[in-house]
C-alpha positions in Angstrom: 32.8 29.7 7.9 32.3 29.8 4.1 34.2 26.5 3.8 32.1 24.9 6.5 28.9 25.9 4.8 30.3 24.8 1.4 31.4 21.4 2.9 28.0 20.9 4.6 26.2 21.8 1.4 28.3 19.4 -0.7 27.8 16.6 1.9 24.1 17.2 1.9 24.0 17.1 -1.9 25.9 13.8 -1.9 23.6 12.3 0.7 20.6 13.4 -1.4 22.1 12.0 -4.5 22.8 8.7 -2.8 19.4 8.4 -1.2 17.5 9.2 -4.4 19.5 6.9 -6.7 17.3 4.6 -8.9 17.3 0.9 -8.1 19.7 -1.1 -10.2 18.7 -3.7 -12.7 17.7 -7.0 -11.2 20.6 -9.4 -10.6 18.7 -12.1 -12.4 18.5 -11.1 -16.0 15.9 -13.7 -16.9 12.3 -14.4 -15.8 11.4 -17.8 -14.5 8.1 -18.1 -16.5 7.0 -17.0 -19.9 3.4 -18.3 -20.3 1.6 -15.9 -22.5 -1.8 -17.5 -21.9 -1.3 -17.1 -18.1 0.0 -13.6 -18.8 -3.4 -12.7 -20.3 -5.0 -13.2 -16.9 -2.2 -11.2 -15.2 -2.8 -8.4 -17.7 -6.5 -8.4 -16.9 -6.0 -8.5 -13.1 -3.5 -5.7 -13.3 -5.7 -3.5 -15.4 -3.0 -2.6 -17.9 -5.5 -1.8 -20.7 -7.5 0.5 -18.4 -4.7 3.1 -18.5 -2.7 2.3 -21.6 -5.4 1.8 -24.3 -6.0 5.1 -26.1 -9.2 7.0 -25.1 -12.0 5.9 -27.3 -10.4 2.6 -28.2 -11.4 0.6 -25.2 -13.2 -2.1 -27.2 -10.2 -3.0 -29.4 -9.3 -6.7 -29.4 -6.5 -7.4 -28.9 -5.6 -4.3 -26.9 -3.5 -1.7 -28.6 -1.4 -0.1 -25.8 -0.7 3.2 -27.5 -1.3 5.2 -24.4 -2.4 8.9 -24.3 -4.9 8.8 -21.5 -4.6 11.9 -19.3 -4.5 11.8 -15.5 -5.0 15.2 -13.9 -3.7 15.5 -10.3 -2.7 18.2 -7.9 0.9 17.8 -9.1 0.3 18.1 -12.8 -1.2 16.1 -15.6 0.3 12.7 -16.4 -0.1 10.9 -19.7 -0.1 7.1 -20.0 2.8 6.1 -22.3 2.8 3.8 -25.3 3.8 0.3 -23.9 3.1 -1.6 -27.1 5.8 -3.8 -28.6 6.7 -1.0 -31.1 10.6 -0.6 -30.9 10.5 3.2 -31.5 7.4 4.5 -29.7 6.7 1.6 -27.3 8.8 -0.8 -25.3 9.9 -3.1 -28.1 13.6 -2.6 -27.4 13.3 -3.3 -23.7 14.8 -6.4 -22.1 12.9 -8.6 -19.6 15.2 -7.2 -16.9 14.3 -3.6 -17.8 10.6 -4.5 -17.8 11.0 -6.0 -14.3 12.7 -2.9 -13.0 10.1 -0.6 -14.4 7.2 -2.6 -13.0 8.6 -3.3 -9.6 10.9 -0.4 -8.9 9.5 2.4 -11.1 12.7 3.0 -12.9 13.1 3.5 -16.7 15.7 1.7 -18.9 17.7 4.9 -18.9 17.7 5.1 -15.1 15.1 7.7 -14.5 12.4 7.5 -11.8 8.9 7.0 -13.0 6.1 9.1 -11.5 3.8 7.1 -9.1 0.8 7.6 -11.5 2.3 4.3 -12.6 1.3 2.1 -9.6 4.7 0.4 -9.1 4.4 0.7 -5.3 1.7 -2.0 -5.7 3.3 -4.0 -8.5 6.4 -4.2 -6.4 4.7 -7.2 -4.7 4.1 -9.1 -8.0 5.8 -12.5 -8.3 8.5 -12.9 -10.8 6.4 -15.7 -12.5 3.6 -13.3 -13.0 5.9 -10.6 -14.4 7.4 -13.2 -16.8 4.0 -14.3 -17.9 2.8 -10.7 -18.4 5.9 -9.9 -20.4 5.3 -12.9 -22.6 1.7 -11.9 -23.2 2.5 -8.3 -24.0 4.9 -9.4 -26.8 1.8 -10.9 -28.5 -0.1 -7.6 -28.7 -0.1 -5.2 -31.7 2.6 -2.6 -32.0 1.6 1.1 -32.2 3.7 3.9 -33.6 1.8 6.6 -31.7 4.4 8.7 -29.9 4.0 9.2 -26.1 3.1 12.6 -24.7 5.3 14.5 -22.2 3.8 14.9 -18.7 2.7 18.4 -17.9 4.4 18.8 -14.5 6.0 22.0 -13.1 8.7 22.6 -10.6 9.6 21.1 -8.2 7.8 18.0 -9.2 9.5 17.9 -12.6 12.8 17.1 -10.9 12.6 13.4 -11.1 15.5 12.7 -8.8 13.3 13.9 -5.9 11.0 10.9 -6.6 13.7 8.8 -4.9 12.8 10.4 -1.6 9.1 9.9 -2.3 9.8 6.2 -2.8 11.7 6.0 0.5 8.7 7.5 2.3 5.9 5.6 0.5 7.2 2.2 -0.7 6.0 -0.3 1.9 8.2 -3.4 2.6 5.2 -5.7 3.1 1.5 -6.1 2.4 -0.9 -4.0 4.4 -3.1 -6.8 5.7 -1.3 -9.0 8.1 -2.3 -11.8 10.5 -3.3 -15.4 10.3 -4.7 -15.5 6.7 -6.1 -18.5 4.9 -4.7 -19.4 1.5 -7.8 -17.8 -0.1 -7.3 -14.6 1.8 -3.6 -14.5 0.9 -4.6 -14.8 -2.8 -7.2 -12.1 -2.3 -4.5 -9.9 -0.7 -2.2 -10.4 -3.7 -5.0 -9.6 -6.1 -6.1 -6.4 -4.2 -2.8 -5.0 -3.0 -0.4 -6.1 -5.8 -2.1 -6.9 -9.2 -5.4 -5.0 -8.9 -3.9 -2.1 -6.9 -7.3 -1.3 -5.5 -5.8 1.0 -2.9 -4.6 3.4 -5.6 -8.1 4.7 -6.0 -9.9 3.6 -2.8 -7.4 5.0 -0.3 -7.0 8.7 0.4 -3.6 10.4 0.0 -1.5 12.8 2.0 -0.2 16.2 0.8 2.7 14.5 -1.0 0.6 11.9 -2.8 1.4 9.0 -0.4 -1.4 6.6 0.6 -2.9 7.3 4.0 -2.5 3.8 5.5 -4.6 4.6 8.5 -7.6 4.9 6.1 -7.0 1.8 4.0 -9.7 1.4 1.4 -11.9 4.0 3.2 -12.6 6.1 0.1 -11.0 9.1 -1.5 -11.7 12.1 -3.6 -12.3 11.2 -7.3 -9.3 12.2 -9.5 -11.8 13.8 -11.9 -12.9 16.3 -9.2 -16.4 15.0 -9.4 -17.8 12.9 -6.6 -15.9 10.5 -4.4 -14.5 7.0 -4.7 -16.4 4.9 -2.1 -15.4 3.5 1.2 -15.3 -0.3 0.7 -14.3 -1.4 4.2 -16.7 -4.1 5.3 -18.6 -2.3 8.1 -19.4 0.6 5.8 -20.0 -1.2 2.6 -22.1 -3.9 4.3 -21.9 -6.5 1.6 -21.7 -10.2 2.0 -19.1 -12.4 0.3 -21.7 -13.5 -2.2 -22.7 -9.9 -2.9 -19.1 -9.0 -3.6 -18.5 -12.0 -5.9 -21.7 -11.2 -7.8 -20.6 -7.6 -8.2 -17.1 -8.6 -9.4 -18.8 -10.9 -12.0 -21.6 -8.8 -13.3 -21.2 -5.3 -11.9 -24.6 -5.4 -10.2 -24.9 -4.3 -6.6 -27.1 -6.0 -4.0 -29.7 -3.2 -4.5 -29.7 -3.7 -8.3 -27.6 -0.7 -9.2 -24.7 -1.2 -11.5 -21.0 -0.2 -11.6 -20.2 3.1 -13.3 -17.2 5.1 -14.4 -13.8 3.4 -14.3 -15.3 0.5 -12.3 -17.0 -0.7 -15.5 -13.6 -1.6 -17.0 -12.4 -3.1 -13.6 -15.5 -5.4 -13.5 -14.8 -6.4 -17.2 -11.3 -7.4 -16.2 -12.3 -9.2 -13.0 -14.9 -11.2 -14.9 -12.1 -12.7 -17.0 -10.5 -14.2 -13.9 -11.4 -17.6 -12.4 -14.4 -17.4 -10.0 -12.0 -18.6 -7.3 -10.0 -15.3 -7.7 -13.2 -13.2 -7.4 -14.1 -15.2 -4.2 -10.5 -14.6 -2.9 -10.8 -10.9 -3.5 -14.1 -10.8 -1.6 -12.6 -12.8 1.3 -9.8 -10.3 1.5 -12.1 -7.3 1.6 -14.1 -8.8 4.5 -10.9 -9.1 6.5 -10.0 -5.4 6.1 -10.5 -3.2 9.2 -13.6 -1.0 9.0 -12.8 2.7 8.8 -15.7 5.1 9.0 
């Protein structure tokens, strides 16, 4: 009996170890594009500075990605890392392939799972061209020697291997919005579901931190514990495409209120994109199913 239990335990451990293994490095060790100017727009759309610029240094130009911002969650407090080109404290020693794996698979250069406070489940849908352009742009930013802070996460969530199971449960194989979409709506979907990762804030989560896909963009508790992130499905929000584009450009709502909190930075980033992108994002939002 003991041998049977031992064998079953070893088999279960082997299955767990295999299922939770980090994704390997991409087969293609190069990125097809390296346009830093285009990468600046990818950087803005992806909101990289919103998390990785140090608190109180939001207005620095160019952005210094020294990290340090704290994200308090039910699972612990996570700190944005230094992703500047510094070789010691940042990602200056990374290869393009390691950067791609981190962004799209949530795996570090040393083969550890990243916590999903880093929205790699959304960035997984980024094109390789955009990743290459982003990588090229980030090499132009100032290096920072500020060391990263360790996450404050207790057991069992501190066991990173378990994140492999979380990924299996929560990494979608395709975009959420499906159907017969126009080219503009497809672009908007890419901006919302991949680069802009709008769902990370506007969609509620289950007890394990996975997105509740039945309530896509229908609002969620604020991570700060104060207030609620709004429902932006069309029947609840009630804005026209022109209203949305105006908001993405200026931060002004149809009733002459203005964006607040983290949306201020989001609007600043969206305003840097071509107007066609803001219109595409609006077209996407108007195709989302209303959830009350």
